PyMOL Python script that loads the backbone (N, CA, C, O; Angstrom):
from pymol import cmd

cmd.read_pdbstr("""\
ATOM      1  N   UNK A   1      45.920  97.607 100.906  1.00  0.00           N
ATOM      2  CA  UNK A   1      46.687  96.611  99.996  1.00  0.00           C
ATOM      3  C   UNK A   1      47.759  97.650  99.118  1.00  0.00           C
ATOM      4  O   UNK A   1      47.433  98.702  98.568  1.00  0.00           O
ATOM      5  N   UNK A   2      48.912  97.131  99.152  1.00  0.00           N
ATOM      6  CA  UNK A   2      50.040  97.767  98.600  1.00  0.00           C
ATOM      7  C   UNK A   2      49.952  97.362  96.981  1.00  0.00           C
ATOM      8  O   UNK A   2      50.074  96.167  96.716  1.00  0.00           O
ATOM      9  N   UNK A   3      49.793  98.088  96.143  1.00  0.00           N
ATOM     10  CA  UNK A   3      50.062  97.604  94.783  1.00  0.00           C
ATOM     11  C   UNK A   3      51.285  98.110  93.964  1.00  0.00           C
ATOM     12  O   UNK A   3      51.720  99.248  93.789  1.00  0.00           O
ATOM     13  N   UNK A   4      51.683  96.941  93.537  1.00  0.00           N
ATOM     14  CA  UNK A   4      53.015  96.985  93.027  1.00  0.00           C
ATOM     15  C   UNK A   4      53.258  96.187  91.820  1.00  0.00           C
ATOM     16  O   UNK A   4      53.838  95.103  91.754  1.00  0.00           O
ATOM     17  N   UNK A   5      52.703  96.915  90.820  1.00  0.00           N
ATOM     18  CA  UNK A   5      52.422  96.164  89.482  1.00  0.00           C
ATOM     19  C   UNK A   5      53.839  96.021  88.886  1.00  0.00           C
ATOM     20  O   UNK A   5      54.202  94.889  88.567  1.00  0.00           O
ATOM     21  N   UNK A   6      54.607  96.986  88.720  1.00  0.00           N
ATOM     22  CA  UNK A   6      55.824  97.190  87.898  1.00  0.00           C
ATOM     23  C   UNK A   6      56.869  95.878  88.598  1.00  0.00           C
ATOM     24  O   UNK A   6      57.534  95.145  87.865  1.00  0.00           O
ATOM     25  N   UNK A   7      56.864  95.764  89.968  1.00  0.00           N
ATOM     26  CA  UNK A   7      57.658  94.804  90.771  1.00  0.00           C
ATOM     27  C   UNK A   7      57.221  93.279  90.136  1.00  0.00           C
ATOM     28  O   UNK A   7      58.047  92.441  89.773  1.00  0.00           O
ATOM     29  N   UNK A   8      55.693  93.101  90.080  1.00  0.00           N
ATOM     30  CA  UNK A   8      55.196  91.898  89.275  1.00  0.00           C
ATOM     31  C   UNK A   8      55.597  91.571  88.064  1.00  0.00           C
ATOM     32  O   UNK A   8      55.651  90.410  87.657  1.00  0.00           O
ATOM     33  N   UNK A   9      55.950  92.732  87.312  1.00  0.00           N
ATOM     34  CA  UNK A   9      56.116  92.386  86.087  1.00  0.00           C
ATOM     35  C   UNK A   9      57.590  92.184  85.657  1.00  0.00           C
ATOM     36  O   UNK A   9      57.871  91.505  84.669  1.00  0.00           O
ATOM     37  N   UNK A  10      58.775  92.955  86.631  1.00  0.00           N
ATOM     38  CA  UNK A  10      59.933  92.919  86.325  1.00  0.00           C
ATOM     39  C   UNK A  10      60.793  92.126  87.306  1.00  0.00           C
ATOM     40  O   UNK A  10      61.994  92.144  87.035  1.00  0.00           O
ATOM     41  N   UNK A  11      60.407  91.380  88.471  1.00  0.00           N
ATOM     42  CA  UNK A  11      61.011  90.812  89.328  1.00  0.00           C
ATOM     43  C   UNK A  11      61.904  89.396  88.975  1.00  0.00           C
ATOM     44  O   UNK A  11      62.877  88.959  89.591  1.00  0.00           O
ATOM     45  N   UNK A  12      61.321  88.913  87.931  1.00  0.00           N
ATOM     46  CA  UNK A  12      62.282  87.352  87.410  1.00  0.00           C
ATOM     47  C   UNK A  12      63.316  88.117  86.695  1.00  0.00           C
ATOM     48  O   UNK A  12      64.459  87.938  87.113  1.00  0.00           O
ATOM     49  N   UNK A  13      63.135  89.114  85.486  1.00  0.00           N
ATOM     50  CA  UNK A  13      64.436  89.596  84.901  1.00  0.00           C
ATOM     51  C   UNK A  13      65.447  90.064  85.855  1.00  0.00           C
ATOM     52  O   UNK A  13      66.626  89.713  85.902  1.00  0.00           O
ATOM     53  N   UNK A  14      64.821  90.920  86.628  1.00  0.00           N
ATOM     54  CA  UNK A  14      65.734  91.534  87.669  1.00  0.00           C
ATOM     55  C   UNK A  14      66.668  90.643  88.671  1.00  0.00           C
ATOM     56  O   UNK A  14      67.815  90.937  89.007  1.00  0.00           O
ATOM     57  N   UNK A  15      65.928  89.488  89.074  1.00  0.00           N
ATOM     58  CA  UNK A  15      66.504  88.586  89.462  1.00  0.00           C
ATOM     59  C   UNK A  15      67.708  87.621  88.885  1.00  0.00           C
ATOM     60  O   UNK A  15      68.649  87.110  89.493  1.00  0.00           O
ATOM     61  N   UNK A  16      67.314  87.548  87.387  1.00  0.00           N
ATOM     62  CA  UNK A  16      68.412  87.137  86.697  1.00  0.00           C
ATOM     63  C   UNK A  16      69.639  87.878  86.557  1.00  0.00           C
ATOM     64  O   UNK A  16      70.785  87.476  86.759  1.00  0.00           O
ATOM     65  N   UNK A  17      69.150  89.295  86.091  1.00  0.00           N
ATOM     66  CA  UNK A  17      70.614  90.257  86.382  1.00  0.00           C
ATOM     67  C   UNK A  17      71.038  90.429  87.636  1.00  0.00           C
ATOM     68  O   UNK A  17      72.194  90.851  87.628  1.00  0.00           O
ATOM     69  N   UNK A  18      70.556  90.270  88.827  1.00  0.00           N
ATOM     70  CA  UNK A  18      70.969  90.156  90.240  1.00  0.00           C
ATOM     71  C   UNK A  18      72.051  89.078  90.259  1.00  0.00           C
ATOM     72  O   UNK A  18      73.162  89.152  90.784  1.00  0.00           O
ATOM     73  N   UNK A  19      71.531  88.105  89.611  1.00  0.00           N
ATOM     74  CA  UNK A  19      72.247  86.920  89.697  1.00  0.00           C
ATOM     75  C   UNK A  19      73.450  86.871  88.957  1.00  0.00           C
ATOM     76  O   UNK A  19      74.459  86.315  89.392  1.00  0.00           O
ATOM     77  N   UNK A  20      73.373  87.537  87.642  1.00  0.00           N
ATOM     78  CA  UNK A  20      74.711  87.520  86.691  1.00  0.00           C
ATOM     79  C   UNK A  20      75.800  88.502  87.075  1.00  0.00           C
ATOM     80  O   UNK A  20      77.000  88.381  86.830  1.00  0.00           O
ATOM     81  N   UNK A  21      75.208  89.477  87.704  1.00  0.00           N
ATOM     82  CA  UNK A  21      76.340  90.640  88.590  1.00  0.00           C
ATOM     83  C   UNK A  21      76.630  90.437  89.829  1.00  0.00           C
ATOM     84  O   UNK A  21      77.476  91.039  90.490  1.00  0.00           O
ATOM     85  N   UNK A  22      75.844  89.476  90.210  1.00  0.00           N
ATOM     86  CA  UNK A  22      76.401  88.892  91.869  1.00  0.00           C
ATOM     87  C   UNK A  22      75.821  89.853  92.499  1.00  0.00           C
ATOM     88  O   UNK A  22      76.540  90.184  93.441  1.00  0.00           O
ATOM     89  N   UNK A  23      74.741  90.557  92.442  1.00  0.00           N
ATOM     90  CA  UNK A  23      74.057  91.560  93.257  1.00  0.00           C
ATOM     91  C   UNK A  23      73.459  90.922  94.374  1.00  0.00           C
ATOM     92  O   UNK A  23      72.826  89.897  94.120  1.00  0.00           O
ATOM     93  N   UNK A  24      73.525  91.341  95.686  1.00  0.00           N
ATOM     94  CA  UNK A  24      72.963  90.736  96.831  1.00  0.00           C
ATOM     95  C   UNK A  24      71.634  91.069  96.969  1.00  0.00           C
ATOM     96  O   UNK A  24      71.195  92.013  96.312  1.00  0.00           O
ATOM     97  N   UNK A  25      70.745  90.295  97.901  1.00  0.00           N
ATOM     98  CA  UNK A  25      69.255  90.688  97.916  1.00  0.00           C
ATOM     99  C   UNK A  25      69.067  92.012  98.256  1.00  0.00           C
ATOM    100  O   UNK A  25      68.183  92.603  97.636  1.00  0.00           O
ATOM    101  N   UNK A  26      69.691  92.619  99.097  1.00  0.00           N
ATOM    102  CA  UNK A  26      69.340  93.959  99.409  1.00  0.00           C
ATOM    103  C   UNK A  26      69.519  94.907  97.945  1.00  0.00           C
ATOM    104  O   UNK A  26      68.719  95.813  97.711  1.00  0.00           O
ATOM    105  N   UNK A  27      70.439  94.649  97.183  1.00  0.00           N
ATOM    106  CA  UNK A  27      70.383  95.290  96.002  1.00  0.00           C
ATOM    107  C   UNK A  27      69.539  95.329  95.092  1.00  0.00           C
ATOM    108  O   UNK A  27      69.207  96.272  94.373  1.00  0.00           O
ATOM    109  N   UNK A  28      69.068  93.918  95.139  1.00  0.00           N
ATOM    110  CA  UNK A  28      67.979  93.260  94.240  1.00  0.00           C
ATOM    111  C   UNK A  28      66.685  93.892  94.590  1.00  0.00           C
ATOM    112  O   UNK A  28      66.060  94.422  93.672  1.00  0.00           O
ATOM    113  N   UNK A  29      66.247  93.910  95.668  1.00  0.00           N
ATOM    114  CA  UNK A  29      65.156  94.531  96.468  1.00  0.00           C
ATOM    115  C   UNK A  29      65.265  96.072  96.310  1.00  0.00           C
ATOM    116  O   UNK A  29      64.283  96.814  96.280  1.00  0.00           O
ATOM    117  N   UNK A  30      66.355  96.417  96.226  1.00  0.00           N
ATOM    118  CA  UNK A  30      66.574  98.100  96.150  1.00  0.00           C
ATOM    119  C   UNK A  30      66.371  98.410  94.541  1.00  0.00           C
ATOM    120  O   UNK A  30      65.768  99.444  94.256  1.00  0.00           O
ATOM    121  N   UNK A  31      66.818  97.613  93.541  1.00  0.00           N
ATOM    122  CA  UNK A  31      66.552  98.017  92.305  1.00  0.00           C
ATOM    123  C   UNK A  31      64.925  97.879  92.056  1.00  0.00           C
ATOM    124  O   UNK A  31      64.277  98.756  91.485  1.00  0.00           O
ATOM    125  N   UNK A  32      64.366  96.670  92.560  1.00  0.00           N
ATOM    126  CA  UNK A  32      62.754  96.494  92.387  1.00  0.00           C
ATOM    127  C   UNK A  32      62.214  97.923  92.953  1.00  0.00           C
ATOM    128  O   UNK A  32      61.558  98.619  92.178  1.00  0.00           O
ATOM    129  N   UNK A  33      62.433  98.329  94.108  1.00  0.00           N
ATOM    130  CA  UNK A  33      61.688  99.109  94.695  1.00  0.00           C
ATOM    131  C   UNK A  33      61.987 100.766  93.773  1.00  0.00           C
ATOM    132  O   UNK A  33      61.213 101.723  93.736  1.00  0.00           O
ATOM    133  N   UNK A  34      63.027 100.673  93.271  1.00  0.00           N
ATOM    134  CA  UNK A  34      63.387 101.972  92.666  1.00  0.00           C
ATOM    135  C   UNK A  34      62.605 102.029  91.332  1.00  0.00           C
ATOM    136  O   UNK A  34      61.899 102.981  91.002  1.00  0.00           O
ATOM    137  N   UNK A  35      62.802 100.929  90.613  1.00  0.00           N
ATOM    138  CA  UNK A  35      61.972 100.609  89.481  1.00  0.00           C
ATOM    139  C   UNK A  35      60.501 101.370  89.744  1.00  0.00           C
ATOM    140  O   UNK A  35      60.164 102.459  89.278  1.00  0.00           O
ATOM    141  N   UNK A  36      59.667 100.435  90.681  1.00  0.00           N
ATOM    142  CA  UNK A  36      58.397 100.650  91.074  1.00  0.00           C
ATOM    143  C   UNK A  36      58.364 102.274  91.390  1.00  0.00           C
ATOM    144  O   UNK A  36      57.445 102.893  90.855  1.00  0.00           O
ATOM    145  N   UNK A  37      59.139 102.891  92.079  1.00  0.00           N
ATOM    146  CA  UNK A  37      58.811 104.305  92.663  1.00  0.00           C
ATOM    147  C   UNK A  37      59.096 105.178  91.282  1.00  0.00           C
ATOM    148  O   UNK A  37      58.350 106.157  91.231  1.00  0.00           O
ATOM    149  N   UNK A  38      59.907 105.074  90.260  1.00  0.00           N
ATOM    150  CA  UNK A  38      60.102 105.726  89.185  1.00  0.00           C
ATOM    151  C   UNK A  38      58.757 105.530  88.373  1.00  0.00           C
ATOM    152  O   UNK A  38      58.157 106.582  88.149  1.00  0.00           O
ATOM    153  N   UNK A  39      58.272 104.559  87.970  1.00  0.00           N
ATOM    154  CA  UNK A  39      57.180 104.311  87.439  1.00  0.00           C
ATOM    155  C   UNK A  39      55.932 105.032  88.030  1.00  0.00           C
ATOM    156  O   UNK A  39      55.184 105.663  87.283  1.00  0.00           O
ATOM    157  N   UNK A  40      55.715 104.946  89.305  1.00  0.00           N
ATOM    158  CA  UNK A  40      54.456 105.472  90.024  1.00  0.00           C
ATOM    159  C   UNK A  40      54.714 107.286  90.078  1.00  0.00           C
ATOM    160  O   UNK A  40      53.891 108.198  90.151  1.00  0.00           O
ATOM    161  N   UNK A  41      55.960 107.298  90.018  1.00  0.00           N
ATOM    162  CA  UNK A  41      56.324 108.980  89.954  1.00  0.00           C
ATOM    163  C   UNK A  41      55.917 109.482  88.866  1.00  0.00           C
ATOM    164  O   UNK A  41      55.265 110.524  88.919  1.00  0.00           O
ATOM    165  N   UNK A  42      56.271 108.710  87.295  1.00  0.00           N
ATOM    166  CA  UNK A  42      55.951 109.249  86.147  1.00  0.00           C
ATOM    167  C   UNK A  42      54.612 109.086  85.827  1.00  0.00           C
ATOM    168  O   UNK A  42      54.138 109.950  85.090  1.00  0.00           O
ATOM    169  N   UNK A  43      53.817 108.105  86.236  1.00  0.00           N
ATOM    170  CA  UNK A  43      52.377 108.080  86.107  1.00  0.00           C
ATOM    171  C   UNK A  43      51.773 109.258  87.092  1.00  0.00           C
ATOM    172  O   UNK A  43      51.017 110.015  86.484  1.00  0.00           O
ATOM    173  N   UNK A  44      51.914 109.502  88.191  1.00  0.00           N
ATOM    174  CA  UNK A  44      51.720 110.429  88.969  1.00  0.00           C
ATOM    175  C   UNK A  44      51.814 112.140  88.050  1.00  0.00           C
ATOM    176  O   UNK A  44      50.958 113.007  87.872  1.00  0.00           O
ATOM    177  N   UNK A  45      52.690 112.080  87.803  1.00  0.00           N
ATOM    178  CA  UNK A  45      53.155 113.549  87.097  1.00  0.00           C
ATOM    179  C   UNK A  45      52.303 113.442  85.850  1.00  0.00           C
ATOM    180  O   UNK A  45      51.658 114.472  85.653  1.00  0.00           O
ATOM    181  N   UNK A  46      52.134 112.570  85.031  1.00  0.00           N
ATOM    182  CA  UNK A  46      51.264 112.466  83.661  1.00  0.00           C
ATOM    183  C   UNK A  46      49.977 112.901  84.131  1.00  0.00           C
ATOM    184  O   UNK A  46      49.305 113.805  83.634  1.00  0.00           O
ATOM    185  N   UNK A  47      49.609 112.018  85.372  1.00  0.00           N
ATOM    186  CA  UNK A  47      48.051 112.229  85.458  1.00  0.00           C
ATOM    187  C   UNK A  47      47.859 113.706  86.004  1.00  0.00           C
ATOM    188  O   UNK A  47      46.820 114.299  85.715  1.00  0.00           O
ATOM    189  N   UNK A  48      48.693 114.234  86.677  1.00  0.00           N
ATOM    190  CA  UNK A  48      48.445 115.460  87.339  1.00  0.00           C
ATOM    191  C   UNK A  48      48.586 116.711  85.994  1.00  0.00           C
ATOM    192  O   UNK A  48      47.960 117.770  85.947  1.00  0.00           O
ATOM    193  N   UNK A  49      49.467 116.266  85.108  1.00  0.00           N
ATOM    194  CA  UNK A  49      49.544 117.200  84.074  1.00  0.00           C
ATOM    195  C   UNK A  49      48.016 117.125  83.217  1.00  0.00           C
ATOM    196  O   UNK A  49      47.480 118.198  82.937  1.00  0.00           O
ATOM    197  N   UNK A  50      47.433 115.994  82.868  1.00  0.00           N
ATOM    198  CA  UNK A  50      46.229 115.680  82.298  1.00  0.00           C
ATOM    199  C   UNK A  50      45.192 116.418  83.227  1.00  0.00           C
ATOM    200  O   UNK A  50      44.423 117.187  82.650  1.00  0.00           O
ATOM    201  N   UNK A  51      45.084 116.298  84.444  1.00  0.00           N
ATOM    202  CA  UNK A  51      43.874 116.864  85.042  1.00  0.00           C
ATOM    203  C   UNK A  51      44.197 118.469  85.201  1.00  0.00           C
ATOM    204  O   UNK A  51      43.317 119.264  85.531  1.00  0.00           O
ATOM    205  N   UNK A  52      45.210 118.760  85.000  1.00  0.00           N
ATOM    206  CA  UNK A  52      45.229 120.095  84.908  1.00  0.00           C
ATOM    207  C   UNK A  52      44.585 121.150  84.005  1.00  0.00           C
ATOM    208  O   UNK A  52      44.273 122.332  84.150  1.00  0.00           O
ATOM    209  N   UNK A  53      44.500 120.127  82.877  1.00  0.00           N
ATOM    210  CA  UNK A  53      43.884 120.830  81.579  1.00  0.00           C
ATOM    211  C   UNK A  53      44.344 122.215  81.233  1.00  0.00           C
ATOM    212  O   UNK A  53      43.680 123.251  81.261  1.00  0.00           O
ATOM    213  N   UNK A  54      45.653 122.040  80.890  1.00  0.00           N
ATOM    214  CA  UNK A  54      46.562 123.374  80.333  1.00  0.00           C
ATOM    215  C   UNK A  54      46.090 123.746  78.883  1.00  0.00           C
ATOM    216  O   UNK A  54      45.833 122.830  78.103  1.00  0.00           O
ATOM    217  N   UNK A  55      45.986 124.857  78.552  1.00  0.00           N
ATOM    218  CA  UNK A  55      45.400 125.252  77.430  1.00  0.00           C
ATOM    219  C   UNK A  55      45.868 124.519  75.903  1.00  0.00           C
ATOM    220  O   UNK A  55      45.100 124.180  75.003  1.00  0.00           O
ATOM    221  N   UNK A  56      47.224 124.407  75.926  1.00  0.00           N
ATOM    222  CA  UNK A  56      47.970 123.729  75.148  1.00  0.00           C
ATOM    223  C   UNK A  56      49.380 123.469  75.553  1.00  0.00           C
ATOM    224  O   UNK A  56      49.948 124.157  76.402  1.00  0.00           O
ATOM    225  N   UNK A  57      50.009 122.339  74.858  1.00  0.00           N
ATOM    226  CA  UNK A  57      51.228 121.905  75.224  1.00  0.00           C
ATOM    227  C   UNK A  57      52.481 122.786  74.478  1.00  0.00           C
ATOM    228  O   UNK A  57      52.465 122.726  73.248  1.00  0.00           O
ATOM    229  N   UNK A  58      53.348 123.435  74.973  1.00  0.00           N
ATOM    230  CA  UNK A  58      54.291 124.229  74.200  1.00  0.00           C
ATOM    231  C   UNK A  58      55.734 123.319  74.628  1.00  0.00           C
ATOM    232  O   UNK A  58      56.076 122.828  75.704  1.00  0.00           O
ATOM    233  N   UNK A  59      56.306 123.337  73.456  1.00  0.00           N
ATOM    234  CA  UNK A  59      57.790 122.817  73.561  1.00  0.00           C
ATOM    235  C   UNK A  59      58.592 124.106  73.209  1.00  0.00           C
ATOM    236  O   UNK A  59      58.228 125.184  72.739  1.00  0.00           O
ATOM    237  N   UNK A  60      59.883 123.600  73.621  1.00  0.00           N
ATOM    238  CA  UNK A  60      61.021 124.423  73.511  1.00  0.00           C
ATOM    239  C   UNK A  60      61.235 124.801  72.074  1.00  0.00           C
ATOM    240  O   UNK A  60      61.625 125.934  71.790  1.00  0.00           O
ATOM    241  N   UNK A  61      61.004 123.936  71.200  1.00  0.00           N
ATOM    242  CA  UNK A  61      61.048 124.140  69.785  1.00  0.00           C
ATOM    243  C   UNK A  61      60.073 125.350  69.191  1.00  0.00           C
ATOM    244  O   UNK A  61      60.312 126.386  68.571  1.00  0.00           O
ATOM    245  N   UNK A  62      58.809 124.693  69.699  1.00  0.00           N
ATOM    246  CA  UNK A  62      57.638 125.830  69.146  1.00  0.00           C
ATOM    247  C   UNK A  62      57.947 127.081  69.726  1.00  0.00           C
ATOM    248  O   UNK A  62      57.706 128.070  69.034  1.00  0.00           O
ATOM    249  N   UNK A  63      58.443 127.250  70.879  1.00  0.00           N
ATOM    250  CA  UNK A  63      58.714 128.839  71.424  1.00  0.00           C
ATOM    251  C   UNK A  63      60.001 129.267  70.806  1.00  0.00           C
ATOM    252  O   UNK A  63      60.127 130.464  70.547  1.00  0.00           O
ATOM    253  N   UNK A  64      60.850 128.547  70.572  1.00  0.00           N
ATOM    254  CA  UNK A  64      62.037 129.092  69.652  1.00  0.00           C
ATOM    255  C   UNK A  64      61.581 129.640  68.018  1.00  0.00           C
ATOM    256  O   UNK A  64      62.048 130.626  67.448  1.00  0.00           O
ATOM    257  N   UNK A  65      60.750 128.880  67.589  1.00  0.00           N
ATOM    258  CA  UNK A  65      60.384 129.362  66.295  1.00  0.00           C
ATOM    259  C   UNK A  65      59.329 130.592  66.482  1.00  0.00           C
ATOM    260  O   UNK A  65      59.230 131.438  65.594  1.00  0.00           O
ATOM    261  N   UNK A  66      58.729 130.643  67.389  1.00  0.00           N
ATOM    262  CA  UNK A  66      57.859 131.682  67.602  1.00  0.00           C
ATOM    263  C   UNK A  66      58.897 133.143  67.782  1.00  0.00           C
ATOM    264  O   UNK A  66      58.667 134.197  67.188  1.00  0.00           O
ATOM    265  N   UNK A  67      59.987 132.937  68.670  1.00  0.00           N
ATOM    266  CA  UNK A  67      60.608 133.873  68.934  1.00  0.00           C
ATOM    267  C   UNK A  67      61.524 134.366  67.649  1.00  0.00           C
ATOM    268  O   UNK A  67      61.926 135.526  67.565  1.00  0.00           O
ATOM    269  N   UNK A  68      61.735 133.613  66.913  1.00  0.00           N
ATOM    270  CA  UNK A  68      62.555 133.764  65.563  1.00  0.00           C
ATOM    271  C   UNK A  68      61.762 134.548  64.498  1.00  0.00           C
ATOM    272  O   UNK A  68      62.301 135.313  63.698  1.00  0.00           O
ATOM    273  N   UNK A  69      60.471 134.303  64.550  1.00  0.00           N
ATOM    274  CA  UNK A  69      59.553 135.058  63.563  1.00  0.00           C
ATOM    275  C   UNK A  69      59.478 136.575  64.041  1.00  0.00           C
ATOM    276  O   UNK A  69      59.511 137.559  63.302  1.00  0.00           O
ATOM    277  N   UNK A  70      59.354 136.561  65.645  1.00  0.00           N
ATOM    278  CA  UNK A  70      59.174 137.985  66.020  1.00  0.00           C
ATOM    279  C   UNK A  70      60.469 138.805  65.697  1.00  0.00           C
ATOM    280  O   UNK A  70      60.413 139.996  65.392  1.00  0.00           O
ATOM    281  N   UNK A  71      61.714 138.055  65.788  1.00  0.00           N
ATOM    282  CA  UNK A  71      62.857 138.882  65.789  1.00  0.00           C
ATOM    283  C   UNK A  71      62.894 139.212  63.967  1.00  0.00           C
ATOM    284  O   UNK A  71      63.296 140.287  63.521  1.00  0.00           O
ATOM    285  N   UNK A  72      62.518 138.349  63.306  1.00  0.00           N
ATOM    286  CA  UNK A  72      62.733 138.672  61.864  1.00  0.00           C
ATOM    287  C   UNK A  72      61.672 139.700  61.363  1.00  0.00           C
ATOM    288  O   UNK A  72      61.863 140.422  60.385  1.00  0.00           O
ATOM    289  N   UNK A  73      60.376 139.703  62.226  1.00  0.00           N
ATOM    290  CA  UNK A  73      59.483 140.898  61.800  1.00  0.00           C
ATOM    291  C   UNK A  73      59.926 142.155  62.088  1.00  0.00           C
ATOM    292  O   UNK A  73      59.561 143.046  61.320  1.00  0.00           O
ATOM    293  N   UNK A  74      60.537 142.406  62.896  1.00  0.00           N
ATOM    294  CA  UNK A  74      61.171 143.675  63.342  1.00  0.00           C
ATOM    295  C   UNK A  74      62.754 143.894  62.641  1.00  0.00           C
ATOM    296  O   UNK A  74      63.247 145.021  62.690  1.00  0.00           O
ATOM    297  N   UNK A  75      63.342 143.018  62.139  1.00  0.00           N
ATOM    298  CA  UNK A  75      64.450 143.459  61.571  1.00  0.00           C
ATOM    299  C   UNK A  75      64.229 144.012  60.098  1.00  0.00           C
ATOM    300  O   UNK A  75      65.181 144.454  59.455  1.00  0.00           O
TER     301      UNK A  75
END
""", "prot")
cmd.dss("prot")
cmd.show_as("cartoon", "prot")
cmd.util.cbc("prot")
cmd.orient("prot")
């Protein structure tokens, strides 16, 4: 069975938006499927990151601060 939770949550509001913007049935369905795809992809990526059990989460900001400390240490 195909699970499309996002489509179930947003189909009414998307139908109203499609009606207001005079979007055809194909465009309406395309928007629904696109939103479902984006949500499932995002969930999949987050699940894979969690199961990978990386030692720590590093951000660009933390890396930049670290490099600045090293540079100042040697000046």
